[in-house]
PDB file as gemmi writes it, atoms N, CA and C in Angstrom:
CRYST1    1.000    1.000    1.000  90.00  90.00  90.00 P 1                      
ATOM      1  N   MET A   1      36.353 124.628-194.488  1.00  0.00           N  
ATOM      2  CA  MET A   1      36.611 123.642-193.375  1.00  0.00           C  
ATOM      3  C   MET A   1      37.972 124.096-193.343  1.00  0.00           C  
ATOM      4  N   VAL A   2      38.293 123.973-191.556  1.00  0.00           N  
ATOM      5  CA  VAL A   2      39.883 124.371-191.536  1.00  0.00           C  
ATOM      6  C   VAL A   2      40.460 123.620-191.177  1.00  0.00           C  
ATOM      7  N   ARG A   3      42.028 123.573-191.797  1.00  0.00           N  
ATOM      8  CA  ARG A   3      42.495 122.705-191.597  1.00  0.00           C  
ATOM      9  C   ARG A   3      43.967 122.843-190.447  1.00  0.00           C  
ATOM     10  N   ARG A   4      43.960 122.223-189.875  1.00  0.00           N  
ATOM     11  CA  ARG A   4      45.065 122.430-188.875  1.00  0.00           C  
ATOM     12  C   ARG A   4      46.327 121.632-189.361  1.00  0.00           C  
ATOM     13  N   ALA A   5      46.864 122.873-188.541  1.00  0.00           N  
ATOM     14  CA  ALA A   5      48.886 123.275-188.804  1.00  0.00           C  
ATOM     15  C   ALA A   5      49.205 122.044-188.162  1.00  0.00           C  
ATOM     16  N   ILE A   6      49.974 120.994-188.570  1.00  0.00           N  
ATOM     17  CA  ILE A   6      50.648 120.391-188.351  1.00  0.00           C  
ATOM     18  C   ILE A   6      52.847 120.631-187.949  1.00  0.00           C  
ATOM     19  N   PRO A   7      52.961 120.491-186.514  1.00  0.00           N  
ATOM     20  CA  PRO A   7      53.555 121.537-186.181  1.00  0.00           C  
ATOM     21  C   PRO A   7      54.980 120.221-186.611  1.00  0.00           C  
ATOM     22  N   HIS A   8      56.251 120.982-186.827  1.00  0.00           N  
ATOM     23  CA  HIS A   8      57.290 120.851-187.440  1.00  0.00           C  
ATOM     24  C   HIS A   8      58.597 119.432-186.131  1.00  0.00           C  
ATOM     25  N   VAL A   9      57.499 118.497-185.377  1.00  0.00           N  
ATOM     26  CA  VAL A   9      58.022 118.059-184.767  1.00  0.00           C  
ATOM     27  C   VAL A   9      58.296 115.836-184.957  1.00  0.00           C  
ATOM     28  N   PRO A  10      59.381 115.868-184.058  1.00  0.00           N  
ATOM     29  CA  PRO A  10      59.985 114.614-184.671  1.00  0.00           C  
ATOM     30  C   PRO A  10      58.830 113.374-185.322  1.00  0.00           C  
ATOM     31  N   MET A  11      58.821 112.805-185.924  1.00  0.00           N  
ATOM     32  CA  MET A  11      58.270 111.343-185.612  1.00  0.00           C  
ATOM     33  C   MET A  11      59.570 110.386-185.024  1.00  0.00           C  
ATOM     34  N   ARG A  12      59.161 109.809-184.452  1.00  0.00           N  
ATOM     35  CA  ARG A  12      59.442 108.363-183.665  1.00  0.00           C  
ATOM     36  C   ARG A  12      59.788 107.178-184.088  1.00  0.00           C  
ATOM     37  N   PRO A  13      59.929 106.541-184.910  1.00  0.00           N  
ATOM     38  CA  PRO A  13      61.477 106.140-184.378  1.00  0.00           C  
ATOM     39  C   PRO A  13      62.303 106.752-185.770  1.00  0.00           C  
ATOM     40  N   LEU A  14      61.960 107.445-186.852  1.00  0.00           N  
ATOM     41  CA  LEU A  14      62.390 107.328-187.901  1.00  0.00           C  
ATOM     42  C   LEU A  14      63.020 109.098-187.536  1.00  0.00           C  
ATOM     43  N   TRP A  15      62.873 109.977-186.622  1.00  0.00           N  
ATOM     44  CA  TRP A  15      63.483 110.849-186.819  1.00  0.00           C  
ATOM     45  C   TRP A  15      63.321 111.411-187.836  1.00  0.00           C  
ATOM     46  N   ARG A  16      62.493 112.389-188.625  1.00  0.00           N  
ATOM     47  CA  ARG A  16      61.780 112.852-189.301  1.00  0.00           C  
ATOM     48  C   ARG A  16      61.319 114.036-189.167  1.00  0.00           C  
ATOM     49  N   CYS A  17      60.585 115.213-190.008  1.00  0.00           N  
ATOM     50  CA  CYS A  17      59.467 116.433-189.376  1.00  0.00           C  
ATOM     51  C   CYS A  17      57.897 115.434-190.119  1.00  0.00           C  
ATOM     52  N   ARG A  18      57.679 115.766-188.708  1.00  0.00           N  
ATOM     53  CA  ARG A  18      55.622 115.212-188.938  1.00  0.00           C  
ATOM     54  C   ARG A  18      55.502 115.738-189.738  1.00  0.00           C  
ATOM     55  N   ASN A  19      56.139 116.720-189.945  1.00  0.00           N  
ATOM     56  CA  ASN A  19      54.941 118.082-191.108  1.00  0.00           C  
ATOM     57  C   ASN A  19      55.780 117.808-192.538  1.00  0.00           C  
ATOM     58  N   CYS A  20      57.467 118.418-192.930  1.00  0.00           N  
ATOM     59  CA  CYS A  20      57.759 118.442-193.824  1.00  0.00           C  
ATOM     60  C   CYS A  20      58.577 117.189-194.473  1.00  0.00           C  
ATOM     61  N   GLY A  21      59.158 116.267-193.559  1.00  0.00           N  
ATOM     62  CA  GLY A  21      59.335 114.875-193.715  1.00  0.00           C  
ATOM     63  C   GLY A  21      61.383 114.781-193.907  1.00  0.00           C  
ATOM     64  N   ALA A  22      61.256 116.477-194.075  1.00  0.00           N  
ATOM     65  CA  ALA A  22      62.961 116.241-193.569  1.00  0.00           C  
ATOM     66  C   ALA A  22      63.342 116.158-192.451  1.00  0.00           C  
ATOM     67  N   GLU A  23      64.500 115.608-192.452  1.00  0.00           N  
ATOM     68  CA  GLU A  23      65.229 115.101-191.008  1.00  0.00           C  
ATOM     69  C   GLU A  23      65.127 116.523-190.126  1.00  0.00           C  
ATOM     70  N   TRP A  24      64.934 115.868-188.759  1.00  0.00           N  
ATOM     71  CA  TRP A  24      64.533 116.536-187.475  1.00  0.00           C  
ATOM     72  C   TRP A  24      65.488 117.269-186.897  1.00  0.00           C  
ATOM     73  N   PRO A  25      66.093 118.169-186.357  1.00  0.00           N  
ATOM     74  CA  PRO A  25      65.395 119.556-186.390  1.00  0.00           C  
ATOM     75  C   PRO A  25      65.575 119.702-187.677  1.00  0.00           C  
ATOM     76  N   CYS A  26      64.104 119.956-188.649  1.00  0.00           N  
ATOM     77  CA  CYS A  26      63.875 120.781-189.891  1.00  0.00           C  
ATOM     78  C   CYS A  26      64.667 122.162-189.787  1.00  0.00           C  
ATOM     79  N   GLN A  27      64.760 123.053-190.594  1.00  0.00           N  
ATOM     80  CA  GLN A  27      64.362 124.251-190.497  1.00  0.00           C  
ATOM     81  C   GLN A  27      63.569 125.029-189.863  1.00  0.00           C  
ATOM     82  N   PRO A  28      62.197 124.807-190.251  1.00  0.00           N  
ATOM     83  CA  PRO A  28      60.873 124.968-189.297  1.00  0.00           C  
ATOM     84  C   PRO A  28      61.513 125.225-187.640  1.00  0.00           C  
ATOM     85  N   ALA A  29      61.690 123.587-187.517  1.00  0.00           N  
ATOM     86  CA  ALA A  29      61.836 123.208-186.376  1.00  0.00           C  
ATOM     87  C   ALA A  29      62.999 124.223-185.409  1.00  0.00           C  
ATOM     88  N   ARG A  30      64.029 124.142-186.326  1.00  0.00           N  
ATOM     89  CA  ARG A  30      65.639 124.948-186.034  1.00  0.00           C  
ATOM     90  C   ARG A  30      64.743 126.520-185.123  1.00  0.00           C  
ATOM     91  N   LEU A  31      63.942 127.013-186.332  1.00  0.00           N  
ATOM     92  CA  LEU A  31      63.813 128.471-185.553  1.00  0.00           C  
ATOM     93  C   LEU A  31      62.877 128.520-184.783  1.00  0.00           C  
ATOM     94  N   GLY A  32      62.350 127.579-184.259  1.00  0.00           N  
ATOM     95  CA  GLY A  32      60.955 127.521-183.545  1.00  0.00           C  
ATOM     96  C   GLY A  32      61.698 127.563-182.474  1.00  0.00           C  
ATOM     97  N   LEU A  33      62.738 126.380-182.012  1.00  0.00           N  
ATOM     98  CA  LEU A  33      63.705 126.393-180.833  1.00  0.00           C  
ATOM     99  C   LEU A  33      63.827 127.791-180.561  1.00  0.00           C  
ATOM    100  N   LEU A  34      64.673 128.213-181.344  1.00  0.00           N  
ATOM    101  CA  LEU A  34      65.679 129.396-181.024  1.00  0.00           C  
ATOM    102  C   LEU A  34      65.021 130.005-180.328  1.00  0.00           C  
ATOM    103  N   VAL A  35      63.610 130.268-181.494  1.00  0.00           N  
ATOM    104  CA  VAL A  35      62.495 131.415-180.433  1.00  0.00           C  
ATOM    105  C   VAL A  35      61.787 131.059-179.134  1.00  0.00           C  
ATOM    106  N   GLU A  36      61.478 129.757-178.620  1.00  0.00           N  
ATOM    107  CA  GLU A  36      61.722 129.018-177.911  1.00  0.00           C  
ATOM    108  C   GLU A  36      62.333 129.430-176.468  1.00  0.00           C  
ATOM    109  N   PHE A  37      63.679 129.081-176.977  1.00  0.00           N  
ATOM    110  CA  PHE A  37      64.943 129.065-176.174  1.00  0.00           C  
ATOM    111  C   PHE A  37      65.738 130.641-175.823  1.00  0.00           C  
ATOM    112  N   ARG A  38      65.035 131.371-176.773  1.00  0.00           N  
ATOM    113  CA  ARG A  38      65.808 132.728-177.089  1.00  0.00           C  
ATOM    114  C   ARG A  38      66.091 133.282-175.484  1.00  0.00           C  
ATOM    115  N   GLY A  39      67.683 133.933-175.807  1.00  0.00           N  
ATOM    116  CA  GLY A  39      68.076 133.741-174.179  1.00  0.00           C  
ATOM    117  C   GLY A  39      68.747 132.764-173.399  1.00  0.00           C  
ATOM    118  N   ASP A  40      68.149 131.723-173.652  1.00  0.00           N  
ATOM    119  CA  ASP A  40      69.155 130.310-173.009  1.00  0.00           C  
ATOM    120  C   ASP A  40      69.204 129.126-173.978  1.00  0.00           C  
ATOM    121  N   ARG A  41      70.545 129.570-174.364  1.00  0.00           N  
ATOM    122  CA  ARG A  41      71.308 128.505-175.425  1.00  0.00           C  
ATOM    123  C   ARG A  41      71.706 127.522-174.868  1.00  0.00           C  
ATOM    124  N   THR A  42      72.532 127.475-173.810  1.00  0.00           N  
ATOM    125  CA  THR A  42      72.980 126.678-172.887  1.00  0.00           C  
ATOM    126  C   THR A  42      71.714 125.429-172.326  1.00  0.00           C  
ATOM    127  N   ALA A  43      70.377 125.909-172.160  1.00  0.00           N  
ATOM    128  CA  ALA A  43      69.666 125.332-172.040  1.00  0.00           C  
ATOM    129  C   ALA A  43      68.678 124.482-173.336  1.00  0.00           C  
ATOM    130  N   LEU A  44      69.263 125.040-174.379  1.00  0.00           N  
ATOM    131  CA  LEU A  44      68.462 124.843-175.645  1.00  0.00           C  
ATOM    132  C   LEU A  44      69.924 123.701-176.186  1.00  0.00           C  
ATOM    133  N   LEU A  45      70.169 123.503-175.862  1.00  0.00           N  
ATOM    134  CA  LEU A  45      71.937 122.896-176.494  1.00  0.00           C  
ATOM    135  C   LEU A  45      71.472 121.602-175.335  1.00  0.00           C  
ATOM    136  N   PHE A  46      71.417 121.541-174.222  1.00  0.00           N  
ATOM    137  CA  PHE A  46      71.174 120.345-173.272  1.00  0.00           C  
ATOM    138  C   PHE A  46      69.752 119.532-174.226  1.00  0.00           C  
ATOM    139  N   TYR A  47      68.948 119.774-174.430  1.00  0.00           N  
ATOM    140  CA  TYR A  47      67.989 119.921-174.784  1.00  0.00           C  
ATOM    141  C   TYR A  47      67.532 119.156-176.081  1.00  0.00           C  
ATOM    142  N   LEU A  48      68.884 119.784-176.842  1.00  0.00           N  
ATOM    143  CA  LEU A  48      69.148 119.193-178.163  1.00  0.00           C  
ATOM    144  C   LEU A  48      69.839 117.890-178.084  1.00  0.00           C  
ATOM    145  N   ALA A  49      71.013 117.882-177.158  1.00  0.00           N  
ATOM    146  CA  ALA A  49      71.915 117.100-176.897  1.00  0.00           C  
ATOM    147  C   ALA A  49      70.522 115.458-176.133  1.00  0.00           C  
ATOM    148  N   GLN A  50      70.138 115.764-175.809  1.00  0.00           N  
ATOM    149  CA  GLN A  50      68.666 114.523-174.939  1.00  0.00           C  
ATOM    150  C   GLN A  50      67.849 114.334-175.885  1.00  0.00           C  
ATOM    151  N   LEU A  51      67.959 114.609-176.764  1.00  0.00           N  
ATOM    152  CA  LEU A  51      67.185 114.376-177.889  1.00  0.00           C  
ATOM    153  C   LEU A  51      67.734 113.944-178.775  1.00  0.00           C  
ATOM    154  N   MET A  52      69.350 113.883-179.033  1.00  0.00           N  
ATOM    155  CA  MET A  52      70.254 113.516-180.056  1.00  0.00           C  
ATOM    156  C   MET A  52      70.358 111.727-179.452  1.00  0.00           C  
ATOM    157  N   VAL A  53      70.895 111.741-178.145  1.00  0.00           N  
ATOM    158  CA  VAL A  53      70.949 110.535-177.667  1.00  0.00           C  
ATOM    159  C   VAL A  53      69.312 109.459-177.820  1.00  0.00           C  
ATOM    160  N   GLU A  54      68.493 109.933-177.124  1.00  0.00           N  
ATOM    161  CA  GLU A  54      67.383 108.857-177.902  1.00  0.00           C  
ATOM    162  C   GLU A  54      66.955 109.076-179.591  1.00  0.00           C  
ATOM    163  N   ALA A  55      67.429 109.407-180.161  1.00  0.00           N  
ATOM    164  CA  ALA A  55      67.439 109.493-181.730  1.00  0.00           C  
ATOM    165  C   ALA A  55      68.418 108.255-181.789  1.00  0.00           C  
ATOM    166  N   ARG A  56      70.253 108.542-181.085  1.00  0.00           N  
ATOM    167  CA  ARG A  56      70.654 107.660-181.618  1.00  0.00           C  
ATOM    168  C   ARG A  56      70.556 106.273-181.887  1.00  0.00           C  
ATOM    169  N   ALA A  57      70.202 106.224-180.405  1.00  0.00           N  
ATOM    170  CA  ALA A  57      69.619 104.958-179.807  1.00  0.00           C  
ATOM    171  C   ALA A  57      68.494 104.200-180.834  1.00  0.00           C  
ATOM    172  N   GLN A  58      67.328 105.419-181.117  1.00  0.00           N  
ATOM    173  CA  GLN A  58      66.039 104.773-181.961  1.00  0.00           C  
ATOM    174  C   GLN A  58      66.758 104.299-183.676  1.00  0.00           C  
ATOM    175  N   LEU A  59      67.564 105.229-183.904  1.00  0.00           N  
ATOM    176  CA  LEU A  59      68.207 104.954-185.084  1.00  0.00           C  
ATOM    177  C   LEU A  59      68.785 104.079-185.321  1.00  0.00           C  
ATOM    178  N   ALA A  60      69.865 103.538-184.709  1.00  0.00           N  
ATOM    179  CA  ALA A  60      70.417 102.440-184.245  1.00  0.00           C  
ATOM    180  C   ALA A  60      69.966 101.362-184.096  1.00  0.00           C  
ATOM    181  N   GLN A  61      68.913 101.325-183.288  1.00  0.00           N  
ATOM    182  CA  GLN A  61      68.095 100.260-183.653  1.00  0.00           C  
ATOM    183  C   GLN A  61      67.388  99.767-184.897  1.00  0.00           C  
ATOM    184  N   LEU A  62      66.778 100.842-185.656  1.00  0.00           N  
ATOM    185  CA  LEU A  62      66.414 100.432-187.158  1.00  0.00           C  
ATOM    186  C   LEU A  62      67.288 100.452-188.138  1.00  0.00           C  
ATOM    187  N   HIS A  63      69.095 100.848-187.637  1.00  0.00           N  
ATOM    188  CA  HIS A  63      69.688 100.092-188.560  1.00  0.00           C  
ATOM    189  C   HIS A  63      71.068 100.001-187.501  1.00  0.00           C  
ATOM    190  N   PRO A  64      71.288  99.017-187.716  1.00  0.00           N  
ATOM    191  CA  PRO A  64      72.268  98.657-186.338  1.00  0.00           C  
ATOM    192  C   PRO A  64      73.839  98.941-186.939  1.00  0.00           C  
ATOM    193  N   GLU A  65      73.612  98.116-188.486  1.00  0.00           N  
ATOM    194  CA  GLU A  65      75.323  98.326-189.278  1.00  0.00           C  
ATOM    195  C   GLU A  65      75.677  99.524-189.481  1.00  0.00           C  
ATOM    196  N   ARG A  66      75.086 100.446-188.557  1.00  0.00           N  
ATOM    197  CA  ARG A  66      75.524 102.085-189.634  1.00  0.00           C  
ATOM    198  C   ARG A  66      75.199 102.655-188.466  1.00  0.00           C  
ATOM    199  N   ALA A  67      76.198 103.079-187.383  1.00  0.00           N  
ATOM    200  CA  ALA A  67      75.550 104.794-186.122  1.00  0.00           C  
ATOM    201  C   ALA A  67      75.801 105.738-186.756  1.00  0.00           C  
ATOM    202  N   PRO A  68      74.502 106.629-187.018  1.00  0.00           N  
ATOM    203  CA  PRO A  68      74.512 107.781-187.146  1.00  0.00           C  
ATOM    204  C   PRO A  68      75.141 108.805-186.431  1.00  0.00           C  
ATOM    205  N   ASP A  69      75.935 109.494-187.378  1.00  0.00           N  
ATOM    206  CA  ASP A  69      76.937 110.358-186.473  1.00  0.00           C  
ATOM    207  C   ASP A  69      75.270 111.702-186.927  1.00  0.00           C  
ATOM    208  N   LEU A  70      74.872 111.967-185.243  1.00  0.00           N  
ATOM    209  CA  LEU A  70      73.889 113.095-185.060  1.00  0.00           C  
ATOM    210  C   LEU A  70      74.651 114.180-184.814  1.00  0.00           C  
ATOM    211  N   HIS A  71      75.682 114.781-184.390  1.00  0.00           N  
ATOM    212  CA  HIS A  71      75.769 115.746-183.682  1.00  0.00           C  
ATOM    213  C   HIS A  71      75.403 116.918-184.871  1.00  0.00           C  
ATOM    214  N   GLU A  72      76.195 116.983-185.962  1.00  0.00           N  
ATOM    215  CA  GLU A  72      75.684 118.179-186.613  1.00  0.00           C  
ATOM    216  C   GLU A  72      74.323 118.460-187.009  1.00  0.00           C  
ATOM    217  N   ARG A  73      73.761 117.354-186.955  1.00  0.00           N  
ATOM    218  CA  ARG A  73      72.358 117.685-187.209  1.00  0.00           C  
ATOM    219  C   ARG A  73      71.397 117.883-185.991  1.00  0.00           C  
ATOM    220  N   PHE A  74      71.660 117.939-184.475  1.00  0.00           N  
ATOM    221  CA  PHE A  74      71.332 118.069-183.543  1.00  0.00           C  
ATOM    222  C   PHE A  74      72.251 119.788-182.841  1.00  0.00           C  
ATOM    223  N   LEU A  75      73.678 119.558-182.315  1.00  0.00           N  
ATOM    224  CA  LEU A  75      74.063 120.651-181.948  1.00  0.00           C  
ATOM    225  C   LEU A  75      74.667 121.881-182.662  1.00  0.00           C  
ATOM    226  N   ASN A  76      75.503 121.012-183.544  1.00  0.00           N  
ATOM    227  CA  ASN A  76      76.225 122.476-184.708  1.00  0.00           C  
ATOM    228  C   ASN A  76      75.232 123.500-184.454  1.00  0.00           C  
ATOM    229  N   TRP A  77      73.959 123.119-185.399  1.00  0.00           N  
ATOM    230  CA  TRP A  77      73.680 124.619-185.993  1.00  0.00           C  
ATOM    231  C   TRP A  77      73.136 125.833-184.435  1.00  0.00           C  
ATOM    232  N   ALA A  78      72.726 124.735-183.460  1.00  0.00           N  
ATOM    233  CA  ALA A  78      72.269 125.776-182.434  1.00  0.00           C  
ATOM    234  C   ALA A  78      73.847 126.575-181.877  1.00  0.00           C  
ATOM    235  N   ARG A  79      75.164 126.041-181.991  1.00  0.00           N  
ATOM    236  CA  ARG A  79      75.803 127.439-181.381  1.00  0.00           C  
ATOM    237  C   ARG A  79      75.729 128.554-181.834  1.00  0.00           C  
ATOM    238  N   ALA A  80      76.099 129.906-180.897  1.00  0.00           N  
ATOM    239  CA  ALA A  80      75.726 130.906-181.647  1.00  0.00           C  
ATOM    240  C   ALA A  80      77.230 131.573-182.699  1.00  0.00           C  
ATOM    241  N   ARG A  81      76.651 131.970-183.332  1.00  0.00           N  
ATOM    242  CA  ARG A  81      77.336 132.307-184.601  1.00  0.00           C  
ATOM    243  C   ARG A  81      78.975 132.722-184.396  1.00  0.00           C  
ATOM    244  N   GLY A  82      80.069 132.523-185.132  1.00  0.00           N  
ATOM    245  CA  GLY A  82      80.963 132.476-184.656  1.00  0.00           C  
ATOM    246  C   GLY A  82      81.721 132.076-183.083  1.00  0.00           C  
ATOM    247  N   ASP A  83      80.619 131.651-182.709  1.00  0.00           N  
ATOM    248  CA  ASP A  83      80.878 131.122-181.213  1.00  0.00           C  
ATOM    249  C   ASP A  83      81.931 130.190-180.726  1.00  0.00           C  
ATOM    250  N   ALA A  84      83.803 131.083-180.418  1.00  0.00           N  
ATOM    251  CA  ALA A  84      84.738 129.943-180.134  1.00  0.00           C  
ATOM    252  C   ALA A  84      84.657 129.110-178.369  1.00  0.00           C  
ATOM    253  N   GLY A  85      83.264 130.075-178.166  1.00  0.00           N  
ATOM    254  CA  GLY A  85      83.431 129.524-176.140  1.00  0.00           C  
ATOM    255  C   GLY A  85      82.657 130.501-175.474  1.00  0.00           C  
ATOM    256  N   PRO A  86      82.023 130.529-174.674  1.00  0.00           N  
ATOM    257  CA  PRO A  86      81.649 131.720-173.300  1.00  0.00           C  
ATOM    258  C   PRO A  86      82.483 133.073-173.486  1.00  0.00           C  
ATOM    259  N   GLY A  87      81.655 133.886-173.588  1.00  0.00           N  
ATOM    260  CA  GLY A  87      82.183 134.790-173.888  1.00  0.00           C  
ATOM    261  C   GLY A  87      83.388 135.287-172.352  1.00  0.00           C  
ATOM    262  N   PRO A  88      83.602 136.241-172.245  1.00  0.00           N  
ATOM    263  CA  PRO A  88      84.860 136.816-171.219  1.00  0.00           C  
ATOM    264  C   PRO A  88      84.078 137.197-170.348  1.00  0.00           C  
ATOM    265  N   ASP A  89      82.501 137.358-170.350  1.00  0.00           N  
ATOM    266  CA  ASP A  89      82.166 137.174-168.851  1.00  0.00           C  
ATOM    267  C   ASP A  89      81.651 135.514-168.396  1.00  0.00           C  
ATOM    268  N   GLY A  90      81.940 134.560-169.130  1.00  0.00           N  
ATOM    269  CA  GLY A  90      81.288 133.552-169.043  1.00  0.00           C  
ATOM    270  C   GLY A  90      80.388 132.948-169.718  1.00  0.00           C  
ATOM    271  N   ASP A  91      79.180 134.023-170.226  1.00  0.00           N  
ATOM    272  CA  ASP A  91      77.730 134.030-170.751  1.00  0.00           C  
ATOM    273  C   ASP A  91      77.807 133.343-171.932  1.00  0.00           C  
ATOM    274  N   PRO A  92      77.443 132.325-172.584  1.00  0.00           N  
ATOM    275  CA  PRO A  92      77.296 131.478-173.358  1.00  0.00           C  
ATOM    276  C   PRO A  92      76.771 132.074-174.669  1.00  0.00           C  
ATOM    277  N   ASP A  93      75.401 132.705-174.718  1.00  0.00           N  
ATOM    278  CA  ASP A  93      74.552 133.955-175.060  1.00  0.00           C  
ATOM    279  C   ASP A  93      75.139 135.040-175.926  1.00  0.00           C  
ATOM    280  N   ARG A  94      76.264 134.970-175.771  1.00  0.00           N  
ATOM    281  CA  ARG A  94      76.686 137.044-175.934  1.00  0.00           C  
ATOM    282  C   ARG A  94      76.892 136.923-177.665  1.00  0.00           C  
TER     283      ARG A  94                                                      
END                                                                             
């Protein structure tokens, strides 16, 4: 019998990984996103920002007494290492 691989995708509205149960994006999901968006860090950040807005709304409905701060979880990890902003040529993927 062949076992199907469960992808590292979010379980909505909990925003935990369907595969490993960690907060999404988990480490395997982050790696997959970096590979998928290789060469287009700006598109990755826009995509993650859209998901962060969705997650914030859904998590706020589950826990209205505390609004989660999702910036670190969704965006900070995706910035290029040592990135203080775009490079001299304006390229954020330098």
